[in-house]
C-alpha positions in Angstrom: 0.0 0.0 0.0 1.2 3.5 -0.8 -0.1 6.8 0.3 1.7 10.1 0.3 2.9 12.4 1.5 4.8 9.8 3.5 4.3 11.1 7.0 5.1 9.3 10.3 2.0 7.3 11.1 1.7 8.4 14.7 -0.4 10.4 17.1 1.7 13.3 18.4 0.5 16.4 20.3 2.9 19.3 20.7 0.2 21.9 21.7 -3.3 21.9 23.0 -6.1 21.5 20.4 -6.4 24.0 18.9 -2.8 25.3 19.0 -1.8 29.0 18.7 -1.4 29.0 14.9 -4.8 27.3 14.4 -6.4 29.8 16.8 -5.0 32.7 14.7 -6.5 31.1 11.6 -9.8 30.4 13.3 -10.1 34.1 14.0 -9.4 34.9 10.3 -11.9 32.2 9.3 -14.6 33.8 11.5 -14.0 37.2 9.8 -13.7 35.9 6.2 -16.1 32.9 5.8 -19.8 32.4 6.3 -20.8 31.7 9.9 -23.2 29.0 8.5 -20.2 26.7 7.8 -19.7 24.0 10.3 -16.4 22.6 11.6 -15.7 19.1 13.0 -12.4 19.9 14.6 -10.9 23.4 15.3 -7.5 22.9 13.7 -6.1 23.9 10.3 -4.4 21.3 8.2 -0.8 21.6 6.9 -0.3 18.0 5.6 -2.2 14.7 5.5 -1.4 11.2 4.5 -2.0 7.6 5.5 -4.1 7.8 8.7 -3.0 11.2 10.0 -3.6 14.9 9.6 -0.8 17.3 10.6 -2.0 20.7 11.7 -0.3 24.0 11.4 1.0 23.7 14.9 2.7 20.4 14.2 0.1 18.2 15.9 -0.3 14.8 14.3 -4.0 13.8 14.6 -5.5 10.4 13.8 -7.9 10.8 11.0 -11.1 8.8 11.5 -13.0 10.8 9.0 -11.2 10.5 5.7 -12.8 13.8 4.5 -16.2 12.1 5.0 -15.3 8.8 3.3 -13.6 10.8 0.4 -9.9 9.9 0.7 -10.5 6.1 1.1 -7.1 5.6 -0.6 -5.5 8.1 1.7 -4.6 11.8 1.2 -2.4 12.5 -1.7 -2.1 8.8 -2.6 0.8 8.2 -5.0 -1.1 7.1 -8.1 -3.6 9.9 -7.6 -0.8 12.5 -7.3 1.1 11.1 -10.3 -2.0 11.1 -12.5 -3.1 14.6 -11.4 0.4 16.1 -12.1 0.5 14.6 -15.5 -3.0 15.8 -16.4 -2.4 19.3 -15.1 0.7 19.6 -17.3 -1.3 18.6 -20.3 -4.5 20.6 -19.9 -6.9 21.5 -17.0 -10.3 22.0 -18.8 -12.1 21.9 -22.1 -15.6 20.8 -21.0 -16.4 17.2 -22.1 -19.4 18.4 -24.0 -17.3 20.9 -26.0 -14.1 19.0 -26.7 -14.0 15.5 -25.2 -11.0 13.7 -23.7 -10.2 10.1 -22.9 -10.0 10.4 -19.1 -13.8 10.9 -18.9 -14.5 7.8 -21.0 -12.0 5.7 -19.0 -13.7 6.6 -15.7 -17.1 5.7 -17.2 -15.7 2.4 -18.5 -14.3 1.6 -15.1 -17.7 2.4 -13.4 -19.6 0.3 -16.0 -17.2 -2.6 -15.2 -17.2 -2.3 -11.4 -20.8 -1.6 -10.5 -23.2 -4.5 -9.9 -25.0 -6.1 -12.8 -24.0 -7.9 -16.0 -26.3 -5.9 -18.2 -25.0 -3.2 -20.5 -24.3 0.0 -18.5 -23.5 3.6 -19.3 -22.3 6.5 -17.1 -22.4 10.2 -16.7 -20.0 12.3 -14.7 -20.8 15.4 -12.6 -19.2 17.4 -9.7 -20.7 16.1 -6.5 -23.0 13.6 -4.9 -26.0 15.9 -4.7 -25.6 16.8 -8.4 -25.4 13.1 -9.2 -28.6 12.4 -7.3 -30.3 15.3 -9.1 -29.3 13.8 -12.5 -30.3 10.3 -11.5 -33.8 11.7 -10.7 -33.9 13.6 -14.0 -32.9 10.4 -15.9 -35.4 8.3 -14.0 -38.3 10.7 -14.8 -37.2 10.9 -18.5 -37.1 7.1 -18.8 -40.3 6.2 -16.9 -42.4 9.3 -17.9 -43.4 9.4 -14.2 -42.8 12.1 -11.5 -42.9 10.7 -8.0 -39.7 9.9 -6.1 -39.8 7.7 -3.0 -37.2 8.2 -0.3 -36.7 7.1 3.3 -36.8 8.2 6.9 -33.2 9.2 8.1 -32.1 9.6 4.5 -29.5 12.1 3.4 -29.0 12.9 -0.3 -27.6 16.4 -0.4 -28.1 20.2 0.0 -29.5 21.4 -3.3 -33.2 22.2 -3.4 -34.3 18.8 -4.8 -31.9 16.8 -2.6 -33.0 18.8 0.5 -36.5 17.6 -0.2 -35.1 14.1 -0.4 -33.1 14.5 2.8 -35.0 13.7 6.1 -33.3 15.7 8.8 -34.5 19.3 9.2 -31.7 20.9 11.3 -29.2 21.7 10.0 -29.8 20.6 6.4 -33.3 22.1 5.6 -34.1 24.7 8.3 -35.2 28.0 6.6 -34.5 26.9 3.1 -37.9 25.9 1.8 -40.1 25.6 -0.1 -38.8 22.3 -1.5 -39.3 20.4 -4.7 -42.6 18.6 -5.0 -43.4 14.9 -5.8 -40.9 13.5 -3.1 -42.5 11.0 -0.7 -41.0 9.6 2.5 -41.5 6.1 3.7 -40.4 4.1 6.8 -36.8 2.7 7.1 -36.1 -0.8 8.3 -34.0 0.6 11.2 -33.4 -2.4 13.5 -32.4 -0.6 16.7 -35.5 1.7 16.6 -38.1 -0.6 15.0 -41.3 -0.5 17.0 -42.8 -3.7 15.7 -41.8 -7.4 16.0 -37.9 -7.4 15.8 -38.0 -10.9 14.3 -40.2 -9.7 11.5 -38.7 -6.3 10.8 -38.0 -6.9 7.1 -41.5 -8.3 6.4 -43.2 -5.5 8.4 -41.1 -2.7 6.9 -41.7 -3.9 3.3 -45.4 -4.2 4.0 -45.5 -0.6 5.3 -43.4 0.8 2.4 -45.3 -1.0 -0.4 -48.7 -0.2 1.2 -47.8 3.5 1.3 -46.5 3.4 -2.3 -49.5 1.6 -3.6 -52.3 3.4 -1.6 -50.9 6.9 -0.9 -48.8 7.6 -4.0 -49.8 5.0 -6.6 -47.1 2.7 -7.8 -47.8 3.7 -11.4 -46.9 7.3 -10.5 -43.4 6.4 -9.1 -40.4 7.0 -11.2 -37.8 5.8 -8.7 -37.1 4.5 -5.2 -33.9 6.1 -3.9 -32.1 4.6 -0.9 -28.6 4.5 0.7 -27.6 0.8 1.2 -26.2 2.0 4.5 -27.5 5.4 5.5 -24.8 8.0 6.1 -25.7 11.2 7.8 -28.8 9.5 9.1 -26.6 7.5 11.5 -25.0 4.6 9.6 -28.4 2.8 9.7 -28.0 -0.7 8.2 -31.3 -1.9 6.9 -32.5 -5.3 8.1 -31.4 -8.2 5.9 -33.6 -8.7 2.9 -35.0 -5.2 2.9 -33.0 -3.9 -0.1 -33.6 -7.0 -2.2 -37.3 -6.8 -1.3 -37.5 -3.1 -2.4 -35.6 -3.9 -5.6 -38.0 -6.7 -6.4 -41.1 -4.5 -5.7 -39.6 -1.8 -7.9 -39.0 -4.2 -10.8 -42.5 -5.6 -10.6 -44.0 -2.1 -10.8 -41.9 -0.5 -13.5 -40.1 1.6 -10.9 -36.4 2.3 -11.1 -34.3 1.3 -8.1 -31.6 3.9 -7.4 -28.8 3.2 -4.9 -27.1 6.2 -3.4 -23.6 4.9 -2.8 -22.0 8.3 -2.3 -20.7 7.4 1.1 -20.7 3.6 0.9 -18.9 3.2 -2.4 -15.3 2.4 -3.4 -14.3 -0.3 -0.9 -15.6 1.5 2.1 -17.8 -1.3 3.5 -15.6 -4.2 2.6 -17.2 -4.6 -0.8 -16.5 -2.4 -3.8 -20.1 -1.2 -3.4 -22.4 -1.9 -0.4 -25.1 -3.3 -2.7 -22.8 -6.3 -3.4 -23.5 -7.6 0.2 -27.0 -8.8 -0.8 -26.5 -9.1 -4.5 -28.7 -6.1 -5.3 -28.3 -4.8 -8.9 -29.6 -1.2 -9.0 -31.0 0.2 -12.2 -29.0 3.3 -11.4 -26.1 3.7 -8.9 -25.0 7.1 -7.7 -21.4 7.6 -6.6 -19.1 10.4 -5.5 -16.8 11.0 -2.5 -14.3 8.1 -2.7 -14.3 8.0 -6.5 -12.1 11.1 -6.9 -9.3 10.4 -4.4 -10.0 13.8 -2.8 -10.9 15.8 -6.0 -14.6 16.7 -6.7 -16.3 14.1 -8.8 -19.7 12.4 -8.9 -21.2 9.8 -11.2 -24.4 8.2 -12.3 -24.1 4.7 -13.7 -27.1 2.7 -14.9 -28.7 0.5 -17.4 -27.8 1.7 -20.9 -31.4 2.2 -22.0 -32.1 4.2 -18.9 -29.1 6.4 -19.2 -29.9 7.1 -22.8 -33.5 8.3 -22.1 -32.9 12.0 -21.7 -32.9 14.2 -24.8 -29.5 15.0 -26.4 -27.8 17.7 -24.2 -30.4 17.2 -21.5 -27.6 16.4 -19.1 -24.1 17.8 -18.6 -22.4 20.8 -17.1 -19.4 22.9 -17.5 -17.1 21.1 -14.9 -18.7 17.7 -14.8 -16.0 15.1 -15.3 -13.2 17.6 -15.2 -10.0 16.1 -16.7 -8.0 16.6 -13.5 -10.7 14.9 -11.4 -11.0 12.1 -13.9 -7.2 11.5 -13.7 -7.5 11.4 -9.9 -10.3 9.0 -10.1 -8.3 6.6 -12.3 -5.5 6.7 -9.8 -7.9 6.1 -6.9 -9.6 3.1 -8.7 -6.2 1.6 -9.5 -5.1 2.0 -5.9 -8.2 0.2 -4.6 -7.8 -2.7 -7.1 -4.0 -3.1 -7.1 -3.6 -2.7 -3.3 -6.7 -4.8 -2.6 -8.4 -2.2 -0.4 -11.6 -4.2 -0.4 -9.9 -6.9 1.7 -8.2 -4.2 3.7 -11.6 -2.6 4.6 -12.9 -6.0 5.7 -9.8 -6.5 7.9 -10.2 -3.0 9.4 -13.9 -3.9 10.0 -13.0 -6.8 12.1 -10.8 -4.6 14.3 -13.4 -1.9 14.6 -16.4 -4.2 15.3 -14.5 -6.1 18.0 -13.6 -2.8 19.8 -17.1 -1.3 19.4 -18.8 -4.5 20.6 -16.5 -4.5 23.7 -17.6 -0.9 24.4 -21.2 -2.0 24.1 -20.7 -4.8 26.6 -19.0 -2.4 29.1 -20.9 0.8 28.8 -24.7 1.2 29.3 -24.8 4.3 27.1 -23.8 2.4 24.0 -27.2 1.3 22.7 -26.2 0.0 19.3 -23.1 -0.9 17.2 -23.6 -1.2 13.5 -22.0 -0.9 10.0 -19.7 -2.9 7.8 -16.0 -2.8 7.0 -14.5 0.6 7.6 -17.9 2.3 7.9 -19.1 1.7 11.5 -20.8 3.6 14.3 -22.1 3.5 17.8 -25.4 5.0 18.9 -25.4 6.5 22.4 -28.5 6.4 24.6 -29.6 7.1 28.1 -28.8 3.8 30.0 -31.5 1.2 29.7 -33.5 3.1 27.1 -33.4 4.0 23.4 -33.6 7.7 24.3 -30.9 9.6 22.4 -27.9 10.8 24.4 -26.6 13.8 22.5 -24.6 15.1 25.4 -22.6 11.8 25.8 -21.8 12.0 22.0 -20.6 15.5 22.2 -18.5 14.9 25.3 -16.9 11.8 23.8 -16.1 13.5 20.5 -14.5 16.5 22.4 -12.5 14.2 24.6 -11.1 12.4 21.5 -10.3 15.7 19.8 -8.3 16.9 22.8 -6.4 13.6 22.7 -5.7 14.0 18.9 -8.3 11.8 17.3 -10.7 13.3 14.7 -14.2 11.7 14.8 -17.4 12.6 13.0 -21.0 12.6 14.3 -24.2 11.6 12.6 -27.8 10.6 13.2 -31.3 12.0 13.0 -31.1 12.4 16.8 -27.6 13.7 16.9 -26.3 10.8 19.1 -24.2 8.7 16.7 -20.4 8.6 16.5 -19.3 7.3 13.1 -15.9 5.9 12.1 -14.6 6.4 8.5 -10.8 5.9 8.6 -8.8 6.0 5.4 -8.3 2.4 4.2 -4.6 2.8 4.3 -4.4 3.5 8.0 -2.0 1.2 9.8 -3.6 -1.3 12.3 -1.6 0.2 15.2 -3.0 3.7 14.6 -6.6 2.4 14.2 -6.3 0.4 17.4 -4.9 3.5 19.2 -7.9 5.6 18.0 -10.3 3.0 19.2 -8.6 2.8 22.6 -9.0 6.5 23.0 -12.7 6.3 21.9 -13.1 3.7 24.6 -11.6 6.1 27.2 -14.0 8.8 26.0 -17.1 6.6 26.3 -16.0 5.5 29.8 -15.6 9.2 30.8 -19.1 9.9 29.3 -20.9 6.9 30.7 
């Protein structure tokens, strides 16, 4: 495995978090940037690589975020850097729909090969996950000649107007930004930890609820697509009960509805499969990807059945920067890294380490209500002991404790009570185990 810059893979604190240089930059940030921008950790980055971030004060922080599952191959991975430098020296932009270039085609060929399904596929490149979701919906409506879009409780699909309508959580994603796009309908999610029915029949009950709502409240004949994250991201790393995704896909097929998998956060080896849909053999009509595809550069993609992807009128899709040549070069480097360094197997190995540590925390601490996820995409949900009542304070306390110790973690969840783990797949075992040990300390202190 290679990932550059080749930094010492160690946690090292030389100042408090944040240090004086970061504090100076934080003051400038406050003056220069919108106050509406969030911040997971109050430090400014100078370098990053492997499993660490080095801040401007020289602190080496264990990175359990990977830029929200974006640098799966590590920051400035060698193949990504080499490809980007070569491309920048050749040209930086022409617009694929003005004067095309081979990198765009090569990325699409790779996606068509790697995504589930043996049917003929085609792809379209854009700038982000939200833009990819928007285009997937446009294409689905063009193909089916229908308008309704079905989404799920706890879903997150983006911050544009349409994708805000598709996203479940109001604050911070939707508050004050309406009105939202019409013809978006929300249905229940098979969320095992919070299912109110018979836990042994969750898949059956959830599918009955969802299909009843679609048939009776929307009209299946009006639905263009069902859109779902195979493992929900911002909603709290909710893993739907086994059989739920295949059941939805079968219902969609039987009713002429397109099944769209949002693999923006789950894709590119993150879950221990190249794509999370592979776990249950689901073959989406359309798959949406972004984040991990670009090795840190902005890129999103829509890949689907050829006849579906060809449904929009000529020039009905596209955009100035979609599939930028530099981003495409980075993507080819990232894909090569995943395949040649076998990062799918690496994610599974990391998943074993993570799940063992998290399950141990659950057995020791009453505030850990649930442990879930797959591969290097796992989370703990914190609750008031003996209940399912969300414990946001414990989550915030634990994350702050880890930050002060030099471990960057992300939060999630509809109820703001989930700590999620998304380490780069090139993080050394020792660093991962150290981060998990510090998280254990943090949960103990918050229990």
